[in-house]
PDB file of N, CA, C and O in Angstrom:
ATOM      1  N   UNK A   1      34.517 172.418  80.754  1.00  0.00           N
ATOM      2  CA  UNK A   1      34.478 173.152  79.493  1.00  0.00           C
ATOM      3  C   UNK A   1      33.053 173.052  78.930  1.00  0.00           C
ATOM      4  O   UNK A   1      32.430 171.990  78.945  1.00  0.00           O
ATOM      5  N   UNK A   2      32.577 174.162  78.447  1.00  0.00           N
ATOM      6  CA  UNK A   2      31.215 174.233  77.927  1.00  0.00           C
ATOM      7  C   UNK A   2      31.105 173.556  76.559  1.00  0.00           C
ATOM      8  O   UNK A   2      32.085 173.503  75.815  1.00  0.00           O
ATOM      9  N   UNK A   3      29.927 173.041  76.226  1.00  0.00           N
ATOM     10  CA  UNK A   3      29.743 172.375  74.929  1.00  0.00           C
ATOM     11  C   UNK A   3      30.007 173.300  73.737  1.00  0.00           C
ATOM     12  O   UNK A   3      30.516 172.850  72.711  1.00  0.00           O
ATOM     13  N   UNK A   4      29.668 174.574  73.862  1.00  0.00           N
ATOM     14  CA  UNK A   4      29.889 175.511  72.764  1.00  0.00           C
ATOM     15  C   UNK A   4      31.382 175.704  72.506  1.00  0.00           C
ATOM     16  O   UNK A   4      31.803 175.844  71.358  1.00  0.00           O
ATOM     17  N   UNK A   5      32.178 175.710  73.568  1.00  0.00           N
ATOM     18  CA  UNK A   5      33.631 175.813  73.415  1.00  0.00           C
ATOM     19  C   UNK A   5      34.190 174.570  72.734  1.00  0.00           C
ATOM     20  O   UNK A   5      35.088 174.669  71.897  1.00  0.00           O
ATOM     21  N   UNK A   6      33.666 173.411  73.086  1.00  0.00           N
ATOM     22  CA  UNK A   6      34.114 172.167  72.450  1.00  0.00           C
ATOM     23  C   UNK A   6      33.794 172.167  70.956  1.00  0.00           C
ATOM     24  O   UNK A   6      34.592 171.686  70.151  1.00  0.00           O
ATOM     25  N   UNK A   7      32.642 172.700  70.586  1.00  0.00           N
ATOM     26  CA  UNK A   7      32.275 172.788  69.170  1.00  0.00           C
ATOM     27  C   UNK A   7      33.231 173.731  68.446  1.00  0.00           C
ATOM     28  O   UNK A   7      33.659 173.439  67.330  1.00  0.00           O
ATOM     29  N   UNK A   8      33.566 174.845  69.065  1.00  0.00           N
ATOM     30  CA  UNK A   8      34.501 175.794  68.469  1.00  0.00           C
ATOM     31  C   UNK A   8      35.876 175.186  68.266  1.00  0.00           C
ATOM     32  O   UNK A   8      36.481 175.357  67.208  1.00  0.00           O
ATOM     33  N   UNK A   9      36.377 174.474  69.275  1.00  0.00           N
ATOM     34  CA  UNK A   9      37.681 173.830  69.163  1.00  0.00           C
ATOM     35  C   UNK A   9      37.651 172.751  68.085  1.00  0.00           C
ATOM     36  O   UNK A   9      38.595 172.625  67.305  1.00  0.00           O
ATOM     37  N   UNK A  10      36.573 171.976  68.040  1.00  0.00           N
ATOM     38  CA  UNK A  10      36.456 170.921  67.032  1.00  0.00           C
ATOM     39  C   UNK A  10      36.442 171.509  65.622  1.00  0.00           C
ATOM     40  O   UNK A  10      37.062 170.948  64.719  1.00  0.00           O
ATOM     41  N   UNK A  11      35.749 172.626  65.420  1.00  0.00           N
ATOM     42  CA  UNK A  11      35.717 173.254  64.102  1.00  0.00           C
ATOM     43  C   UNK A  11      37.092 173.755  63.679  1.00  0.00           C
ATOM     44  O   UNK A  11      37.479 173.606  62.520  1.00  0.00           O
ATOM     45  N   UNK A  12      37.825 174.340  64.603  1.00  0.00           N
ATOM     46  CA  UNK A  12      39.167 174.834  64.282  1.00  0.00           C
ATOM     47  C   UNK A  12      40.082 173.661  63.918  1.00  0.00           C
ATOM     48  O   UNK A  12      40.810 173.726  62.927  1.00  0.00           O
ATOM     49  N   UNK A  13      40.048 172.599  64.711  1.00  0.00           N
ATOM     50  CA  UNK A  13      40.905 171.437  64.451  1.00  0.00           C
ATOM     51  C   UNK A  13      40.535 170.775  63.129  1.00  0.00           C
ATOM     52  O   UNK A  13      41.417 170.443  62.337  1.00  0.00           O
ATOM     53  N   UNK A  14      39.244 170.580  62.881  1.00  0.00           N
ATOM     54  CA  UNK A  14      38.819 169.969  61.623  1.00  0.00           C
ATOM     55  C   UNK A  14      39.161 170.848  60.427  1.00  0.00           C
ATOM     56  O   UNK A  14      39.519 170.337  59.365  1.00  0.00           O
ATOM     57  N   UNK A  15      39.055 172.150  60.586  1.00  0.00           N
ATOM     58  CA  UNK A  15      39.420 173.060  59.508  1.00  0.00           C
ATOM     59  C   UNK A  15      40.896 172.983  59.173  1.00  0.00           C
ATOM     60  O   UNK A  15      41.268 172.979  57.999  1.00  0.00           O
ATOM     61  N   UNK A  16      41.746 172.921  60.200  1.00  0.00           N
ATOM     62  CA  UNK A  16      43.187 172.804  59.966  1.00  0.00           C
ATOM     63  C   UNK A  16      43.541 171.459  59.344  1.00  0.00           C
ATOM     64  O   UNK A  16      44.375 171.391  58.441  1.00  0.00           O
ATOM     65  N   UNK A  17      42.909 170.388  59.824  1.00  0.00           N
ATOM     66  CA  UNK A  17      43.182 169.066  59.262  1.00  0.00           C
ATOM     67  C   UNK A  17      42.707 168.950  57.815  1.00  0.00           C
ATOM     68  O   UNK A  17      43.339 168.273  57.004  1.00  0.00           O
ATOM     69  N   UNK A  18      41.603 169.606  57.494  1.00  0.00           N
ATOM     70  CA  UNK A  18      41.072 169.497  56.133  1.00  0.00           C
ATOM     71  C   UNK A  18      41.967 170.181  55.108  1.00  0.00           C
ATOM     72  O   UNK A  18      41.838 169.933  53.910  1.00  0.00           O
ATOM     73  N   UNK A  19      42.876 171.041  55.569  1.00  0.00           N
ATOM     74  CA  UNK A  19      43.819 171.673  54.643  1.00  0.00           C
ATOM     75  C   UNK A  19      44.905 170.707  54.174  1.00  0.00           C
ATOM     76  O   UNK A  19      45.416 170.843  53.062  1.00  0.00           O
ATOM     77  N   UNK A  20      45.258 169.741  55.008  1.00  0.00           N
ATOM     78  CA  UNK A  20      46.406 168.886  54.689  1.00  0.00           C
ATOM     79  C   UNK A  20      46.075 167.411  54.499  1.00  0.00           C
ATOM     80  O   UNK A  20      46.811 166.718  53.796  1.00  0.00           O
ATOM     81  N   UNK A  21      45.014 166.911  55.087  1.00  0.00           N
ATOM     82  CA  UNK A  21      44.693 165.489  55.001  1.00  0.00           C
ATOM     83  C   UNK A  21      43.787 165.239  53.796  1.00  0.00           C
ATOM     84  O   UNK A  21      42.681 165.776  53.739  1.00  0.00           O
ATOM     85  N   UNK A  22      44.242 164.429  52.829  1.00  0.00           N
ATOM     86  CA  UNK A  22      43.393 164.135  51.676  1.00  0.00           C
ATOM     87  C   UNK A  22      42.301 163.120  52.022  1.00  0.00           C
ATOM     88  O   UNK A  22      42.487 162.245  52.868  1.00  0.00           O
ATOM     89  N   UNK A  23      41.179 163.259  51.356  1.00  0.00           N
ATOM     90  CA  UNK A  23      40.052 162.348  51.545  1.00  0.00           C
ATOM     91  C   UNK A  23      40.066 161.359  50.383  1.00  0.00           C
ATOM     92  O   UNK A  23      39.957 161.768  49.227  1.00  0.00           O
ATOM     93  N   UNK A  24      40.200 160.054  50.673  1.00  0.00           N
ATOM     94  CA  UNK A  24      40.239 159.068  49.580  1.00  0.00           C
ATOM     95  C   UNK A  24      38.855 158.877  48.960  1.00  0.00           C
ATOM     96  O   UNK A  24      37.834 158.923  49.647  1.00  0.00           O
ATOM     97  N   UNK A  25      38.850 158.664  47.653  1.00  0.00           N
ATOM     98  CA  UNK A  25      37.612 158.486  46.894  1.00  0.00           C
ATOM     99  C   UNK A  25      37.889 157.461  45.802  1.00  0.00           C
ATOM    100  O   UNK A  25      38.879 157.582  45.081  1.00  0.00           O
ATOM    101  N   UNK A  26      37.036 156.464  45.671  1.00  0.00           N
ATOM    102  CA  UNK A  26      37.249 155.463  44.622  1.00  0.00           C
ATOM    103  C   UNK A  26      35.980 155.302  43.795  1.00  0.00           C
ATOM    104  O   UNK A  26      34.866 155.453  44.296  1.00  0.00           O
ATOM    105  N   UNK A  27      36.176 154.993  42.526  1.00  0.00           N
ATOM    106  CA  UNK A  27      35.068 154.802  41.590  1.00  0.00           C
ATOM    107  C   UNK A  27      35.261 153.492  40.854  1.00  0.00           C
ATOM    108  O   UNK A  27      36.390 153.061  40.618  1.00  0.00           O
ATOM    109  N   UNK A  28      34.162 152.864  40.495  1.00  0.00           N
ATOM    110  CA  UNK A  28      34.206 151.651  39.692  1.00  0.00           C
ATOM    111  C   UNK A  28      33.317 151.863  38.475  1.00  0.00           C
ATOM    112  O   UNK A  28      32.131 152.169  38.597  1.00  0.00           O
ATOM    113  N   UNK A  29      33.908 151.696  37.313  1.00  0.00           N
ATOM    114  CA  UNK A  29      33.157 151.792  36.069  1.00  0.00           C
ATOM    115  C   UNK A  29      33.361 150.493  35.309  1.00  0.00           C
ATOM    116  O   UNK A  29      34.482 150.000  35.190  1.00  0.00           O
ATOM    117  N   UNK A  30      32.291 149.956  34.806  1.00  0.00           N
ATOM    118  CA  UNK A  30      32.417 148.700  34.072  1.00  0.00           C
ATOM    119  C   UNK A  30      31.092 148.264  33.500  1.00  0.00           C
ATOM    120  O   UNK A  30      30.086 148.968  33.589  1.00  0.00           O
ATOM    121  N   UNK A  31      31.115 147.066  32.900  1.00  0.00           N
ATOM    122  CA  UNK A  31      29.903 146.502  32.323  1.00  0.00           C
ATOM    123  C   UNK A  31      29.974 144.983  32.410  1.00  0.00           C
ATOM    124  O   UNK A  31      31.045 144.400  32.579  1.00  0.00           O
ATOM    125  N   UNK A  32      28.809 144.361  32.291  1.00  0.00           N
ATOM    126  CA  UNK A  32      28.703 142.909  32.289  1.00  0.00           C
ATOM    127  C   UNK A  32      27.955 142.484  31.037  1.00  0.00           C
ATOM    128  O   UNK A  32      26.964 143.107  30.655  1.00  0.00           O
ATOM    129  N   UNK A  33      28.429 141.426  30.405  1.00  0.00           N
ATOM    130  CA  UNK A  33      27.755 140.855  29.235  1.00  0.00           C
ATOM    131  C   UNK A  33      27.810 139.340  29.363  1.00  0.00           C
ATOM    132  O   UNK A  33      28.875 138.735  29.250  1.00  0.00           O
ATOM    133  N   UNK A  34      26.664 138.742  29.598  1.00  0.00           N
ATOM    134  CA  UNK A  34      26.630 137.294  29.772  1.00  0.00           C
ATOM    135  C   UNK A  34      27.376 136.910  31.038  1.00  0.00           C
ATOM    136  O   UNK A  34      27.080 137.417  32.120  1.00  0.00           O
ATOM    137  N   UNK A  35      28.346 136.010  30.900  1.00  0.00           N
ATOM    138  CA  UNK A  35      29.134 135.577  32.044  1.00  0.00           C
ATOM    139  C   UNK A  35      30.423 136.364  32.202  1.00  0.00           C
ATOM    140  O   UNK A  35      31.233 136.057  33.077  1.00  0.00           O
ATOM    141  N   UNK A  36      30.623 137.372  31.367  1.00  0.00           N
ATOM    142  CA  UNK A  36      31.869 138.128  31.391  1.00  0.00           C
ATOM    143  C   UNK A  36      31.613 139.542  31.933  1.00  0.00           C
ATOM    144  O   UNK A  36      30.588 140.157  31.640  1.00  0.00           O
ATOM    145  N   UNK A  37      32.542 140.026  32.707  1.00  0.00           N
ATOM    146  CA  UNK A  37      32.429 141.405  33.183  1.00  0.00           C
ATOM    147  C   UNK A  37      33.802 142.060  33.104  1.00  0.00           C
ATOM    148  O   UNK A  37      34.830 141.427  33.342  1.00  0.00           O
ATOM    149  N   UNK A  38      33.790 143.333  32.765  1.00  0.00           N
ATOM    150  CA  UNK A  38      35.027 144.108  32.673  1.00  0.00           C
ATOM    151  C   UNK A  38      34.806 145.407  33.428  1.00  0.00           C
ATOM    152  O   UNK A  38      33.704 145.956  33.437  1.00  0.00           O
ATOM    153  N   UNK A  39      35.841 145.882  34.046  1.00  0.00           N
ATOM    154  CA  UNK A  39      35.698 147.129  34.788  1.00  0.00           C
ATOM    155  C   UNK A  39      37.038 147.746  35.105  1.00  0.00           C
ATOM    156  O   UNK A  39      38.089 147.116  34.989  1.00  0.00           O
ATOM    157  N   UNK A  40      36.967 148.993  35.505  1.00  0.00           N
ATOM    158  CA  UNK A  40      38.145 149.760  35.884  1.00  0.00           C
ATOM    159  C   UNK A  40      37.867 150.412  37.238  1.00  0.00           C
ATOM    160  O   UNK A  40      36.846 151.073  37.428  1.00  0.00           O
ATOM    161  N   UNK A  41      38.783 150.216  38.160  1.00  0.00           N
ATOM    162  CA  UNK A  41      38.704 150.881  39.461  1.00  0.00           C
ATOM    163  C   UNK A  41      39.690 152.032  39.468  1.00  0.00           C
ATOM    164  O   UNK A  41      40.862 151.855  39.134  1.00  0.00           O
ATOM    165  N   UNK A  42      39.219 153.210  39.848  1.00  0.00           N
ATOM    166  CA  UNK A  42      40.103 154.367  39.967  1.00  0.00           C
ATOM    167  C   UNK A  42      40.041 154.885  41.403  1.00  0.00           C
ATOM    168  O   UNK A  42      38.982 154.883  42.031  1.00  0.00           O
ATOM    169  N   UNK A  43      41.168 155.320  41.903  1.00  0.00           N
ATOM    170  CA  UNK A  43      41.272 155.847  43.260  1.00  0.00           C
ATOM    171  C   UNK A  43      41.826 157.265  43.199  1.00  0.00           C
ATOM    172  O   UNK A  43      42.815 157.529  42.515  1.00  0.00           O
ATOM    173  N   UNK A  44      41.175 158.171  43.922  1.00  0.00           N
ATOM    174  CA  UNK A  44      41.577 159.564  43.969  1.00  0.00           C
ATOM    175  C   UNK A  44      41.739 159.980  45.427  1.00  0.00           C
ATOM    176  O   UNK A  44      41.061 159.454  46.310  1.00  0.00           O
ATOM    177  N   UNK A  45      42.615 160.899  45.664  1.00  0.00           N
ATOM    178  CA  UNK A  45      42.740 161.533  46.982  1.00  0.00           C
ATOM    179  C   UNK A  45      42.664 163.037  46.764  1.00  0.00           C
ATOM    180  O   UNK A  45      43.509 163.625  46.089  1.00  0.00           O
ATOM    181  N   UNK A  46      41.650 163.642  47.341  1.00  0.00           N
ATOM    182  CA  UNK A  46      41.429 165.076  47.166  1.00  0.00           C
ATOM    183  C   UNK A  46      41.293 165.733  48.531  1.00  0.00           C
ATOM    184  O   UNK A  46      40.736 165.151  49.462  1.00  0.00           O
ATOM    185  N   UNK A  47      41.808 166.945  48.637  1.00  0.00           N
ATOM    186  CA  UNK A  47      41.614 167.713  49.862  1.00  0.00           C
ATOM    187  C   UNK A  47      40.353 168.568  49.718  1.00  0.00           C
ATOM    188  O   UNK A  47      39.862 168.797  48.613  1.00  0.00           O
ATOM    189  N   UNK A  48      39.855 169.020  50.831  1.00  0.00           N
ATOM    190  CA  UNK A  48      38.675 169.876  50.847  1.00  0.00           C
ATOM    191  C   UNK A  48      39.078 171.253  50.308  1.00  0.00           C
ATOM    192  O   UNK A  48      40.228 171.672  50.444  1.00  0.00           O
ATOM    193  N   UNK A  49      38.135 171.932  49.707  1.00  0.00           N
ATOM    194  CA  UNK A  49      38.391 173.271  49.180  1.00  0.00           C
ATOM    195  C   UNK A  49      38.917 174.197  50.283  1.00  0.00           C
ATOM    196  O   UNK A  49      38.418 174.169  51.408  1.00  0.00           O
ATOM    197  N   UNK A  50      39.924 175.014  49.960  1.00  0.00           N
ATOM    198  CA  UNK A  50      40.453 175.937  50.970  1.00  0.00           C
ATOM    199  C   UNK A  50      39.408 176.925  51.494  1.00  0.00           C
ATOM    200  O   UNK A  50      39.518 177.398  52.625  1.00  0.00           O
ATOM    201  N   UNK A  51      38.418 177.230  50.696  1.00  0.00           N
ATOM    202  CA  UNK A  51      37.358 178.140  51.143  1.00  0.00           C
ATOM    203  C   UNK A  51      36.546 177.499  52.269  1.00  0.00           C
ATOM    204  O   UNK A  51      36.207 178.160  53.251  1.00  0.00           O
ATOM    205  N   UNK A  52      36.238 176.219  52.122  1.00  0.00           N
ATOM    206  CA  UNK A  52      35.488 175.508  53.157  1.00  0.00           C
ATOM    207  C   UNK A  52      36.333 175.375  54.424  1.00  0.00           C
ATOM    208  O   UNK A  52      35.830 175.544  55.534  1.00  0.00           O
ATOM    209  N   UNK A  53      37.623 175.070  54.250  1.00  0.00           N
ATOM    210  CA  UNK A  53      38.525 174.975  55.408  1.00  0.00           C
ATOM    211  C   UNK A  53      38.606 176.303  56.140  1.00  0.00           C
ATOM    212  O   UNK A  53      38.550 176.339  57.369  1.00  0.00           O
ATOM    213  N   UNK A  54      38.739 177.396  55.398  1.00  0.00           N
ATOM    214  CA  UNK A  54      38.819 178.720  56.014  1.00  0.00           C
ATOM    215  C   UNK A  54      37.524 179.055  56.746  1.00  0.00           C
ATOM    216  O   UNK A  54      37.558 179.642  57.827  1.00  0.00           O
ATOM    217  N   UNK A  55      36.387 178.688  56.169  1.00  0.00           N
ATOM    218  CA  UNK A  55      35.101 178.957  56.827  1.00  0.00           C
ATOM    219  C   UNK A  55      34.990 178.184  58.141  1.00  0.00           C
ATOM    220  O   UNK A  55      34.470 178.702  59.130  1.00  0.00           O
ATOM    221  N   UNK A  56      35.481 176.943  58.147  1.00  0.00           N
ATOM    222  CA  UNK A  56      35.441 176.150  59.377  1.00  0.00           C
ATOM    223  C   UNK A  56      36.356 176.749  60.446  1.00  0.00           C
ATOM    224  O   UNK A  56      35.980 176.830  61.616  1.00  0.00           O
ATOM    225  N   UNK A  57      37.553 177.168  60.042  1.00  0.00           N
ATOM    226  CA  UNK A  57      38.494 177.750  60.998  1.00  0.00           C
ATOM    227  C   UNK A  57      37.947 179.062  61.551  1.00  0.00           C
ATOM    228  O   UNK A  57      37.970 179.283  62.762  1.00  0.00           O
ATOM    229  N   UNK A  58      37.458 179.929  60.674  1.00  0.00           N
ATOM    230  CA  UNK A  58      36.920 181.215  61.124  1.00  0.00           C
ATOM    231  C   UNK A  58      35.664 181.040  61.970  1.00  0.00           C
ATOM    232  O   UNK A  58      35.466 181.763  62.946  1.00  0.00           O
ATOM    233  N   UNK A  59      34.818 180.085  61.601  1.00  0.00           N
ATOM    234  CA  UNK A  59      33.619 179.828  62.398  1.00  0.00           C
ATOM    235  C   UNK A  59      33.960 179.337  63.794  1.00  0.00           C
ATOM    236  O   UNK A  59      33.373 179.790  64.777  1.00  0.00           O
ATOM    237  N   UNK A  60      34.908 178.411  63.885  1.00  0.00           N
ATOM    238  CA  UNK A  60      35.334 177.910  65.193  1.00  0.00           C
ATOM    239  C   UNK A  60      35.987 178.988  66.030  1.00  0.00           C
ATOM    240  O   UNK A  60      35.729 179.094  67.229  1.00  0.00           O
ATOM    241  N   UNK A  61      36.840 179.796  65.396  1.00  0.00           N
ATOM    242  CA  UNK A  61      37.484 180.887  66.123  1.00  0.00           C
ATOM    243  C   UNK A  61      36.451 181.916  66.574  1.00  0.00           C
ATOM    244  O   UNK A  61      36.548 182.461  67.674  1.00  0.00           O
ATOM    245  N   UNK A  62      35.467 182.178  65.725  1.00  0.00           N
ATOM    246  CA  UNK A  62      34.407 183.110  66.094  1.00  0.00           C
ATOM    247  C   UNK A  62      33.618 182.623  67.292  1.00  0.00           C
ATOM    248  O   UNK A  62      33.287 183.408  68.181  1.00  0.00           O
ATOM    249  N   UNK A  63      33.316 181.342  67.324  1.00  0.00           N
ATOM    250  CA  UNK A  63      32.593 180.776  68.469  1.00  0.00           C
ATOM    251  C   UNK A  63      33.424 180.920  69.740  1.00  0.00           C
ATOM    252  O   UNK A  63      32.898 181.280  70.793  1.00  0.00           O
ATOM    253  N   UNK A  64      34.715 180.639  69.640  1.00  0.00           N
ATOM    254  CA  UNK A  64      35.575 180.740  70.822  1.00  0.00           C
ATOM    255  C   UNK A  64      35.705 182.179  71.305  1.00  0.00           C
ATOM    256  O   UNK A  64      35.725 182.429  72.510  1.00  0.00           O
ATOM    257  N   UNK A  65      35.794 183.127  70.375  1.00  0.00           N
ATOM    258  CA  UNK A  65      35.910 184.539  70.764  1.00  0.00           C
ATOM    259  C   UNK A  65      34.624 185.040  71.405  1.00  0.00           C
ATOM    260  O   UNK A  65      34.661 185.728  72.424  1.00  0.00           O
ATOM    261  N   UNK A  66      33.492 184.696  70.811  1.00  0.00           N
ATOM    262  CA  UNK A  66      32.206 185.121  71.381  1.00  0.00           C
ATOM    263  C   UNK A  66      32.002 184.469  72.735  1.00  0.00           C
ATOM    264  O   UNK A  66      31.507 185.102  73.668  1.00  0.00           O
ATOM    265  N   UNK A  67      32.381 183.211  72.843  1.00  0.00           N
ATOM    266  CA  UNK A  67      32.223 182.489  74.102  1.00  0.00           C
ATOM    267  C   UNK A  67      33.102 183.101  75.194  1.00  0.00           C
ATOM    268  O   UNK A  67      32.683 183.194  76.348  1.00  0.00           O
ATOM    269  N   UNK A  68      34.310 183.514  74.837  1.00  0.00           N
ATOM    270  CA  UNK A  68      35.228 184.098  75.817  1.00  0.00           C
ATOM    271  C   UNK A  68      34.753 185.490  76.256  1.00  0.00           C
ATOM    272  O   UNK A  68      34.950 185.876  77.408  1.00  0.00           O
ATOM    273  N   UNK A  69      34.133 186.236  75.350  1.00  0.00           N
ATOM    274  CA  UNK A  69      33.691 187.588  75.659  1.00  0.00           C
ATOM    275  C   UNK A  69      32.455 187.663  76.516  1.00  0.00           C
ATOM    276  O   UNK A  69      32.185 188.700  77.122  1.00  0.00           O
ATOM    277  N   UNK A  70      31.695 186.583  76.581  1.00  0.00           N
ATOM    278  CA  UNK A  70      30.482 186.585  77.402  1.00  0.00           C
ATOM    279  C   UNK A  70      30.806 186.531  78.877  1.00  0.00           C
ATOM    280  O   UNK A  70      31.747 185.864  79.306  1.00  0.00           O
ATOM    281  N   UNK A  71      30.007 187.246  79.641  1.00  0.00           N
ATOM    282  CA  UNK A  71      30.141 187.163  81.082  1.00  0.00           C
ATOM    283  C   UNK A  71      29.222 186.053  81.577  1.00  0.00           C
ATOM    284  O   UNK A  71      28.109 185.901  81.073  1.00  0.00           O
ATOM    285  N   UNK A  72      29.669 185.285  82.547  1.00  0.00           N
ATOM    286  CA  UNK A  72      28.797 184.243  83.082  1.00  0.00           C
ATOM    287  C   UNK A  72      27.572 184.859  83.747  1.00  0.00           C
ATOM    288  O   UNK A  72      27.686 185.845  84.475  1.00  0.00           O
ATOM    289  N   UNK A  73      26.437 184.294  83.505  1.00  0.00           N
ATOM    290  CA  UNK A  73      25.208 184.815  84.113  1.00  0.00           C
ATOM    291  C   UNK A  73      25.110 184.345  85.554  1.00  0.00           C
ATOM    292  O   UNK A  73      25.347 183.176  85.857  1.00  0.00           O
ATOM    293  N   UNK A  74      24.769 185.242  86.409  1.00  0.00           N
ATOM    294  CA  UNK A  74      24.626 184.886  87.825  1.00  0.00           C
ATOM    295  C   UNK A  74      23.154 184.935  88.192  1.00  0.00           C
ATOM    296  O   UNK A  74      22.432 185.862  87.826  1.00  0.00           O
ATOM    297  N   UNK A  75      22.731 183.920  88.919  1.00  0.00           N
ATOM    298  CA  UNK A  75      21.322 183.840  89.339  1.00  0.00           C
ATOM    299  C   UNK A  75      21.168 184.123  90.775  1.00  0.00           C
ATOM    300  O   UNK A  75      20.052 184.098  91.293  1.00  0.00           O
TER     301      UNK A  75
END
């Protein structure tokens, strides 16, 4: 399998996964005064924007279609 085909397949798979798999994100906000410190940890899980996922899927599919339509060069 050619490297360009592998890139196309990887883009399609990553695009499909990005629609359903949330990406964890955590933040820490706080302050310190002397020997005392206070803070709050927050955790979020967000999915990638559907526009970005669609672009990845369409880009990968486009690579696979262009790759399939090419004729092998003969030397």
